[in-house]
C-alpha positions in Angstrom: 2.3 15.0 -8.1 1.2 11.0 -8.6 -0.6 9.6 -5.4 0.4 5.9 -6.8 4.2 7.2 -6.1 3.2 8.7 -3.0 1.8 5.4 -1.2 4.1 2.5 -3.6 6.8 4.6 -1.7 5.7 4.3 1.5 4.8 0.6 1.5 8.2 0.6 0.1 9.4 2.4 3.8 7.4 0.1 6.2 8.8 -3.2 4.1 12.2 -1.6 4.3 12.5 -2.2 8.0 11.2 -5.8 7.3 13.8 -6.9 4.9 16.8 -5.8 6.0 19.5 -8.6 6.5 17.4 -10.8 4.1 18.4 -8.7 0.8 20.1 -11.2 0.4 19.2 -13.7 -2.4 21.3 -16.3 -1.9 19.6 -17.5 1.7 16.7 -18.2 0.0 18.2 -20.0 -3.8 20.0 -22.2 -1.2 16.5 -23.2 0.4 14.5 -23.4 -2.6 16.9 -26.0 -3.9 17.8 -27.7 -0.9 14.0 -28.2 -0.4 12.3 -28.2 -4.3 10.6 -27.0 -6.6 8.7 -25.7 -7.2 8.6 -22.7 -4.8 6.2 -19.5 -3.2 7.1 -16.9 -1.3 5.1 -15.4 1.2 4.4 -10.7 1.0 6.5 -10.9 -1.5 6.3 -7.1 -2.5 7.8 -5.9 -5.6 10.5 -8.4 -5.9 13.0 -9.0 -3.4 14.6 -11.4 -3.8 11.6 -13.1 -5.9 13.3 -12.3 -9.2 16.7 -12.8 -8.4 15.3 -16.0 -8.2 13.7 -16.2 -11.2 16.8 -15.1 -12.7 18.1 -18.2 -11.5 15.4 -20.0 -13.2 13.9 -21.4 -10.3 10.7 -22.0 -10.2 9.4 -19.9 -7.8 6.0 -17.7 -7.6 4.9 -15.1 -5.2 1.9 -13.7 -3.4 1.1 -10.4 -1.5 -0.9 -8.2 -0.2 -0.2 -5.1 -1.9 -1.9 -4.4 -5.8 0.4 -1.7 -5.8 3.4 -4.2 -5.1 2.6 -6.5 -7.5 2.3 -4.4 -9.6 5.5 -2.6 -9.4 6.9 -6.7 -9.4 5.7 -6.9 -12.9 7.4 -3.7 -14.0 10.9 -4.6 -12.7 9.8 -8.4 -14.3 8.8 -6.7 -17.6 12.1 -4.5 -17.8 14.5 -7.6 -17.3 12.7 -9.9 -19.4 11.7 -12.5 -16.8 8.6 -14.1 -16.9 6.4 -14.0 -13.5 3.8 -16.0 -11.5 1.9 -13.5 -8.8 -1.2 -13.4 -6.5 -2.7 -10.5 -4.8 -4.1 -12.3 -1.8 -3.5 -12.5 1.2 -2.0 -14.7 3.8 -4.6 -15.6 5.7 -6.1 -16.4 3.2 -4.0 -18.6 0.2 -6.5 -20.1 -2.7 -3.6 -20.9 -5.1 -3.9 -24.2 -7.8 -0.4 -25.6 -6.9 1.4 -26.8 -3.8 3.9 -25.8 -3.3 7.6 -28.0 -2.1 8.7 -24.9 -0.4 6.8 -22.2 1.2 9.1 -19.2 2.2 9.4 -15.8 3.8 12.0 -13.1 3.1 12.0 -12.1 6.0 9.2 -11.6 9.6 6.6 -9.7 8.1 4.7 -12.2 8.9 4.8 -10.5 12.2 2.8 -8.1 10.2 -0.9 -10.3 10.9 -2.7 -9.1 14.1 -3.6 -11.9 15.8 -2.5 -15.5 16.7 -5.8 -16.1 14.9 -5.1 -14.6 12.1 -1.7 -16.1 12.3 -3.1 -19.8 12.1 -5.0 -19.2 9.6 -2.0 -18.5 8.5 0.5 -21.3 9.1 -3.1 -23.2 7.8 -2.6 -21.4 4.5 1.0 -22.3 4.3 -0.1 -26.4 4.9 -2.6 -26.5 1.9 0.3 -25.3 0.0 2.8 -27.9 1.9 3.8 -30.9 0.1 4.2 -33.8 2.1 7.6 -33.4 1.7 7.9 -29.6 1.5 9.3 -27.4 3.6 8.2 -23.7 4.9 11.0 -21.3 6.4 9.3 -18.4 8.6 11.1 -15.6 9.7 10.3 -13.7 13.3 11.6 -10.8 15.5 9.9 -9.4 18.4 10.5 -5.7 18.3 12.2 -2.8 20.7 10.2 -0.6 22.0 10.5 2.7 19.6 13.3 5.2 22.3 10.9 7.9 23.7 13.9 10.6 21.9 12.7 8.5 18.7 8.9 9.1 18.7 8.8 12.4 16.3 12.2 11.8 14.6 11.7 12.2 11.1 14.1 9.4 8.7 14.8 11.5 6.0 15.6 9.6 2.2 15.6 10.6 -1.8 13.8 8.5 -4.2 14.7 8.1 -8.1 12.0 10.9 -8.9 13.8 13.7 -6.8 11.4 13.0 -4.3 12.4 12.8 -0.8 10.5 11.0 1.4 10.4 11.7 5.5 8.7 8.4 7.7 9.3 8.5 12.1 7.2 7.3 14.7 5.0 10.5 16.4 3.3 7.5 19.1 3.2 4.3 20.3 1.1 1.9 21.9 2.3 -1.4 23.8 0.8 -4.4 24.5 3.0 -7.5 25.9 0.8 -9.7 27.0 -0.8 -9.4 24.0 2.4 -9.2 22.5 0.8 -5.8 20.0 2.8 -3.5 19.1 0.4 -0.4 17.1 2.9 2.8 15.4 1.8 6.1 14.3 3.7 6.4 11.1 3.7 9.8 9.9 4.6 9.8 6.4 6.0 13.4 4.2 6.7 13.7 0.6 7.7 16.9 -0.6 8.7 17.0 -3.9 9.2 20.0 -6.3 8.0 22.2 -2.8 4.9 20.3 -2.8 4.0 18.1 0.3 1.7 15.0 0.9 1.2 14.4 4.6 0.0 10.4 5.5 -0.7 9.0 8.9 -1.0 5.1 9.3 -1.0 2.9 11.9 1.7 0.4 11.4 0.3 -3.2 13.8 3.5 -5.4 14.9 2.1 -9.3 16.4 5.5 -10.5 18.4 6.1 -14.7 19.1 8.0 -16.1 21.5 9.3 -19.2 20.1 7.5 -21.8 22.8 4.3 -20.4 21.1 4.3 -20.3 17.6 5.6 -23.5 17.4 2.2 -24.1 19.7 0.8 -22.7 16.8 2.5 -24.3 13.9 1.8 -27.5 15.3 -2.4 -26.3 16.0 -2.0 -25.9 12.1 -0.4 -29.9 11.7 3.1 -27.9 11.1 6.7 -29.6 12.8 9.8 -27.4 14.3 12.1 -28.7 12.2 14.4 -26.3 13.2 14.7 -22.8 14.9 17.2 -20.8 13.1 19.6 -17.5 13.1 20.1 -15.4 10.3 23.2 -17.8 10.1 21.5 -21.4 9.6 22.7 -21.7 13.2 20.4 -22.8 15.8 18.8 -19.9 17.9 19.6 -18.8 20.7 16.1 -19.0 23.2 15.9 -15.7 24.5 17.0 -13.8 20.6 15.1 -11.5 19.4 15.3 -12.8 15.6 14.7 -16.1 15.0 13.7 -18.1 11.5 11.3 -21.5 11.5 11.5 -24.2 9.9 8.3 -26.4 9.1 7.5 -29.4 8.2 4.2 -31.4 7.4 3.6 -32.9 10.2 4.0 -36.5 10.5 
């Protein structure tokens, strides 16, 4: 059993809920074509949708804080004979040599930033890497508490190598005033009768629309629109919404 495979699986399962509903690369291809190249995907993970955009010939680079996920991306890119440029950096500490006309996240991974201070640093990084005529796309969501009858119940998925990966929330703390939800997730990987188990705390920090608009303004970004998944105006009480931002005039 390769421990690296186990933890790569953990990361993949961790990010899967944040990517759900955002798998179709067309939305991001359209965004890059409308806003312009070069483009930057924050939290690119193992390449969804970055690799699809590169296969279309779009000039898109990626950033992720996980070296394991970036290595997986490079292997997938090599298998598809795609050239990729990716950077191992944290979102809140961007330091890249070029500016971009399009900056985006493919799913609300921005909510993994643990507090407003870190989120503000990330937004300032977006602004400093955005051309004056560029646009940023930041999907967000407000998580629901895990139902009591689901706590301790694992969901199970089979992997290509024959392993079974089980993931479940075993404990959760929610602070409405701090807008944080700390979930303890238990991961188990079973292969050939051998089991590897790990528990990790996953902290989600959410934003209201008004709060995020103010945070973006403090970073030198103005809100162009707040959209739903279909690109229409998002309702004020929506739990899923996407901010379209540009450099403040």
